[in-house]
C-alpha positions in Angstrom: 132.3 -78.0 145.7 129.4 -76.0 147.2 129.4 -71.9 146.9 130.5 -70.4 149.8 127.8 -67.7 150.0 124.2 -69.8 149.6 125.7 -73.5 150.0 124.4 -74.1 146.4 126.0 -77.0 144.2 125.1 -75.9 140.7 128.5 -74.5 140.1 129.9 -73.7 136.5 133.1 -73.6 135.2 134.1 -70.1 133.7 138.0 -70.8 133.2 140.2 -73.5 134.1 144.2 -71.9 134.3 145.5 -75.4 135.1 147.5 -76.1 138.2 149.9 -73.2 139.8 151.9 -72.5 142.8 150.5 -69.7 145.4 151.4 -66.4 143.8 153.0 -64.7 146.8 155.5 -68.1 147.4 158.7 -66.8 146.0 161.3 -69.3 146.4 165.1 -68.8 147.9 168.0 -69.7 146.0 168.4 -73.1 148.0 164.5 -73.8 147.3 164.9 -74.3 143.5 165.8 -77.9 143.8 163.0 -78.6 146.2 159.6 -80.1 145.1 156.8 -77.3 144.6 153.2 -77.9 145.5 151.0 -76.9 142.9 147.4 -76.4 143.0 144.1 -75.8 140.5 143.7 -72.6 139.3 139.8 -72.8 138.5 137.4 -70.4 138.5 133.6 -71.2 138.6 130.2 -69.4 138.4 127.6 -70.1 141.4 124.4 -70.5 139.2 122.2 -69.6 142.3 123.5 -66.3 143.5 125.8 -65.5 140.8 129.3 -65.7 142.8 132.3 -66.0 140.7 134.8 -68.3 143.2 137.6 -70.4 143.3 137.9 -74.1 145.2 139.4 -72.7 148.6 142.3 -75.3 148.8 145.2 -73.1 150.3 145.0 -71.2 153.9 145.3 -67.5 154.7 147.9 -68.4 157.1 149.8 -70.6 154.5 149.8 -66.9 153.0 149.3 -64.2 154.8 151.2 -65.0 158.2 154.8 -64.0 157.2 153.9 -61.9 153.4 155.8 -60.4 150.6 153.5 -57.8 149.8 154.0 -54.3 151.5 151.5 -51.6 150.0 153.8 -48.4 150.4 156.3 -49.5 147.8 153.8 -48.0 145.1 152.9 -44.2 145.3 150.2 -44.1 143.7 148.8 -46.7 145.9 150.1 -44.3 149.3 148.1 -41.4 147.6 144.5 -43.4 147.0 144.9 -44.3 150.5 145.4 -40.3 151.7 142.5 -39.3 149.1 140.1 -41.8 150.9 140.9 -41.0 154.1 140.9 -37.5 153.3 137.4 -37.8 152.0 136.2 -40.2 154.9 136.9 -37.1 156.8 134.4 -35.1 155.2 131.8 -37.6 154.3 131.5 -38.7 158.0 132.8 -35.8 159.6 135.6 -37.8 161.8 137.5 -36.5 164.2 139.3 -37.2 167.5 135.9 -38.4 168.7 135.8 -40.5 166.3 137.4 -44.5 165.8 138.7 -46.1 162.4 139.6 -49.9 162.1 141.1 -51.1 159.0 140.8 -54.9 158.6 144.2 -56.0 156.8 146.0 -53.0 157.6 149.3 -53.7 155.8 152.0 -51.6 156.8 150.0 -48.6 157.9 149.8 -47.3 154.7 146.4 -46.4 155.2 145.9 -45.5 158.5 149.1 -43.4 158.9 146.6 -40.7 157.4 144.4 -41.1 160.2 147.1 -41.0 162.6 148.2 -37.7 161.2 144.3 -36.3 161.5 144.4 -36.9 164.8 141.8 -39.9 164.3 141.9 -42.5 167.1 142.6 -46.0 164.7 143.6 -49.5 165.2 145.1 -51.7 161.9 144.1 -55.5 162.6 146.7 -57.2 160.3 147.6 -61.1 160.4 151.0 -60.6 158.8 153.9 -60.3 161.5 156.3 -58.9 159.3 154.1 -56.1 157.7 152.6 -55.3 160.8 155.7 -54.4 162.4 156.5 -52.6 159.7 153.1 -50.3 160.4 154.1 -49.8 163.9 157.2 -48.5 163.4 154.5 -46.0 161.7 153.1 -45.2 164.7 149.9 -46.8 163.2 148.4 -49.1 166.4 148.2 -52.5 164.6 147.1 -55.5 166.3 148.4 -58.9 164.7 145.8 -61.1 164.0 143.2 -62.8 161.4 139.8 -60.9 161.8 136.9 -63.3 163.0 134.3 -63.0 165.5 135.6 -63.4 168.5 138.7 -60.6 167.6 135.7 -58.1 166.8 134.2 -59.0 170.0 137.4 -58.0 172.0 138.1 -55.0 170.0 134.6 -53.5 170.4 135.0 -54.3 174.1 138.2 -52.9 174.2 138.0 -50.1 171.9 134.4 -49.4 171.5 132.6 -49.9 168.5 133.7 -48.2 164.8 132.4 -45.7 163.8 134.4 -46.6 160.2 135.5 -49.8 159.1 137.8 -49.9 156.3 138.2 -53.6 154.3 140.2 -52.6 151.2 141.6 -55.6 149.0 140.6 -58.1 151.7 136.9 -58.9 151.0 138.2 -61.4 148.2 141.0 -63.1 150.9 138.6 -64.8 152.8 137.2 -68.5 152.4 135.0 -68.3 155.4 132.6 -65.5 153.9 129.9 -66.0 155.6 132.2 -65.7 159.4 134.2 -62.6 157.9 131.2 -60.5 156.8 129.9 -61.0 160.7 133.0 -60.2 161.7 132.6 -57.0 160.0 129.4 -56.3 161.4 130.6 -56.8 164.8 133.0 -54.0 164.7 130.7 -51.6 163.5 128.4 -49.4 165.3 125.0 -49.4 164.6 125.0 -46.2 162.9 128.6 -46.7 161.3 129.8 -46.9 158.0 131.4 -50.1 155.8 134.1 -49.1 153.2 135.1 -52.0 151.1 137.3 -51.9 147.8 137.4 -54.7 145.3 138.3 -55.7 142.0 135.0 -55.6 140.0 134.3 -59.0 138.2 132.9 -56.7 135.2 136.4 -55.7 134.5 137.7 -59.3 134.8 135.5 -60.6 132.6 134.9 -57.4 129.9 138.4 -57.0 129.4 140.2 -60.4 130.1 141.8 -59.5 133.5 142.5 -63.4 134.4 145.8 -62.5 136.0 143.3 -61.0 139.3 142.7 -64.9 139.5 144.9 -66.6 142.0 144.5 -68.6 145.1 144.6 -65.7 147.1 141.3 -64.8 146.1 138.5 -66.9 146.8 135.8 -64.8 145.4 135.4 -62.1 142.8 132.6 -59.5 142.9 130.0 -57.7 141.0 127.5 -55.5 142.9 124.9 -57.8 142.7 127.2 -60.4 144.7 128.7 -58.2 147.0 125.4 -57.0 148.0 123.7 -60.5 148.4 127.0 -61.2 150.7 126.9 -57.9 153.0 122.6 -59.1 153.5 123.6 -61.9 155.4 124.7 -59.8 158.0 122.8 -57.5 158.3 124.6 -54.9 156.4 122.8 -52.9 153.4 124.9 -51.6 150.2 124.3 -47.6 150.5 126.5 -46.3 148.1 129.4 -47.7 145.2 131.8 -45.8 143.7 134.1 -46.7 140.9 138.0 -46.3 141.5 140.6 -47.0 139.2 143.0 -49.1 141.7 144.0 -53.1 140.4 142.2 -52.2 136.5 139.1 -51.2 137.7 137.8 -51.6 141.4 134.5 -50.8 143.4 134.4 -49.0 146.4 131.0 -50.6 148.4 129.6 -48.2 151.5 127.2 -50.3 153.4 125.6 -49.5 156.7 123.7 -51.6 158.9 120.1 -52.4 158.4 118.9 -50.5 161.7 120.2 -47.5 159.8 117.3 -48.0 157.4 119.5 -46.0 154.9 118.3 -45.7 151.3 120.9 -46.8 148.4 121.9 -44.0 146.6 121.7 -44.0 142.3 125.0 -45.1 141.8 124.3 -48.5 143.6 121.4 -48.3 141.2 123.8 -47.6 138.1 126.0 -49.9 138.5 123.7 -52.5 139.2 121.8 -51.7 135.6 125.3 -51.4 134.1 126.0 -55.2 135.2 122.8 -56.0 133.8 123.6 -54.8 130.7 127.0 -56.5 130.5 125.0 -60.0 131.0 126.6 -60.3 134.3 123.0 -60.6 136.2 122.9 -64.1 134.0 125.1 -67.2 133.9 125.6 -66.5 129.6 127.6 -63.2 130.5 130.6 -65.4 132.3 130.9 -67.6 129.2 133.2 -64.7 126.8 136.2 -65.0 129.6 138.0 -67.9 128.7 138.3 -67.0 124.6 139.7 -63.4 125.9 142.0 -65.0 128.4 143.3 -67.4 125.4 143.8 -64.0 123.2 146.0 -62.6 126.0 148.2 -65.4 126.2 148.5 -65.5 122.6 149.3 -62.6 122.0 152.3 -62.4 124.6 153.6 -65.9 123.4 153.7 -64.3 120.3 155.4 -61.2 120.8 158.1 -63.0 123.2 158.7 -65.4 120.8 159.3 -62.7 117.8 161.8 -60.7 120.5 163.9 -64.3 120.9 164.2 -64.5 117.4 165.2 -61.6 116.5 167.3 -61.7 119.2 166.7 -58.8 121.6 167.3 -58.8 125.4 164.0 -59.0 127.3 163.5 -58.9 130.7 160.2 -58.0 133.4 159.5 -55.0 135.8 157.9 -56.2 138.9 157.0 -58.9 141.0 153.3 -59.1 141.8 150.7 -62.0 142.6 148.9 -61.0 139.7 152.3 -61.4 137.4 152.7 -65.3 138.8 149.2 -66.2 137.7 150.4 -64.4 134.2 153.6 -65.9 133.8 152.3 -69.7 135.0 149.5 -69.6 132.7 151.5 -68.7 129.6 154.2 -71.1 131.0 157.1 -68.0 130.4 160.4 -68.9 131.9 163.8 -67.3 131.8 164.2 -68.4 128.0 161.4 -65.8 127.0 162.0 -63.2 130.5 165.7 -63.3 131.4 164.7 -61.8 134.9 162.1 -59.2 136.5 163.0 -56.9 139.1 160.9 -55.5 142.2 161.3 -52.1 144.4 160.4 -54.4 147.4 163.9 -55.5 149.3 161.8 -58.9 150.5 162.1 -60.2 146.9 165.2 -59.1 145.6 167.4 -62.7 145.4 164.1 -64.7 145.4 162.6 -66.5 142.3 159.1 -66.3 140.8 157.2 -69.4 142.0 156.3 -71.9 139.4 158.5 -69.9 136.4 161.5 -69.9 139.0 162.5 -66.4 137.2 164.9 -64.6 139.2 164.3 -61.4 140.9 166.7 -58.5 141.3 167.0 -54.9 142.2 165.6 -52.3 139.9 169.0 -50.6 139.4 169.5 -53.5 137.1 167.9 -52.6 134.3 169.7 -49.2 134.0 172.8 -51.5 134.0 172.0 -53.6 131.2 169.6 -51.3 129.1 167.3 -54.4 127.5 165.6 -54.0 124.4 161.9 -54.6 125.7 160.7 -54.3 129.6 157.6 -56.4 129.9 155.6 -55.1 133.2 153.8 -57.5 135.4 151.7 -55.0 137.4 150.3 -53.4 134.5 147.4 -51.9 136.6 150.2 -49.1 137.5 150.5 -48.0 133.9 150.3 -44.2 134.6 153.0 -44.4 137.4 155.2 -46.3 136.2 155.5 -44.9 132.2 156.9 -41.8 134.5 159.2 -44.6 136.9 160.8 -45.6 133.7 160.4 -43.3 131.2 164.6 -43.1 131.1 164.2 -46.4 128.9 163.6 -44.6 125.9 167.0 -43.2 126.3 168.1 -46.6 124.7 165.6 -46.7 122.7 164.1 -49.7 125.0 160.2 -50.7 124.8 158.2 -50.7 127.6 155.2 -53.4 126.9 152.3 -53.9 129.0 150.6 -57.3 128.4 147.0 -56.5 129.3 144.1 -55.2 129.3 145.5 -55.6 125.3 149.4 -56.1 124.2 150.7 -52.3 123.9 154.0 -50.3 124.0 154.0 -47.5 126.1 154.9 -44.0 123.9 157.7 -43.0 126.6 158.7 -40.2 124.5 155.1 -38.4 125.2 155.5 -38.5 128.8 156.5 -35.0 130.6 159.2 -35.0 132.3 159.1 -33.7 136.3 160.7 -30.3 136.7 
């Protein structure tokens, strides 16, 4: 294995999570007796450029052509997208003469707000089913994977983009250098690129190991992201810290031709990473013991629930949840079932652990003693949605960043 950013062969083992199936390969009932392929999930650090990465053992085509994730099922994520669009309109003075492109635009969760504001836009989304949902929302969407040829085609047909948005996709691309060139190919010479991606600082410092899965090929600090962008003539000019996905970074970049000066926030973010030890190899060595502690605490809790005869179910079936379940070895003896708002997943089973996925209404019918939340990063939103669990003295438990039970009686009820 060579680093996909600098091609170095000096790759240090940081965390070995064993072998797991792809986290979005949910099983149908008639697949339960069939073999299920698994792949090593082994995080490494390039000692030369400090990019965290895993081997590219699956292709994006295997995951994203028919995809189970629809962004609009998270209310807080849609609101986050609207807030971004509103702020980008003000910051960049976007209007009817502008052009916005979103890469990995999913079901139109973000660009629907650009459409509502009268801003010409285009989504590029490889998943056939998800892209169809975007078009139903009135969001123009190209069903394809972005590469340099497509970037040139879009530019020729629509002109260069004033803003290119790439939220939660920069980690999903094994051809990091080619994809970064493609982003630059879409962009006007005085345009802006906005990327949101999970911050590796939080992955390491908080033990957020469940953000590691086969569809995420690399994991960025501000330092490593700036080095990746520079390979295509893009300069990092601003950084925002955003709370999504357990703590992400919003990277603002511009073509080097603009000669834009980086803001103080770039300097501050780099300093924070350096103080955390992430600008050298040693700072990454704490991830493994932190990960092991999360596993041990959760298993201890579930085994105690089992011994006490408590009924335990899950909430959510996100990709990150499948890393957690497989690494911890949690199956139906400890988690009877999980539920999810996405009807695509109903009647299917989690990959590897084969836990059934049901409609959320099942929780209200069964009134379990404990509900373990797998999309723990949505705690604020889910505490409001699930506060009624307290009506039957049920517990709402979050495994990360540390195992804890929500205080549902303190969550205010909406009028």
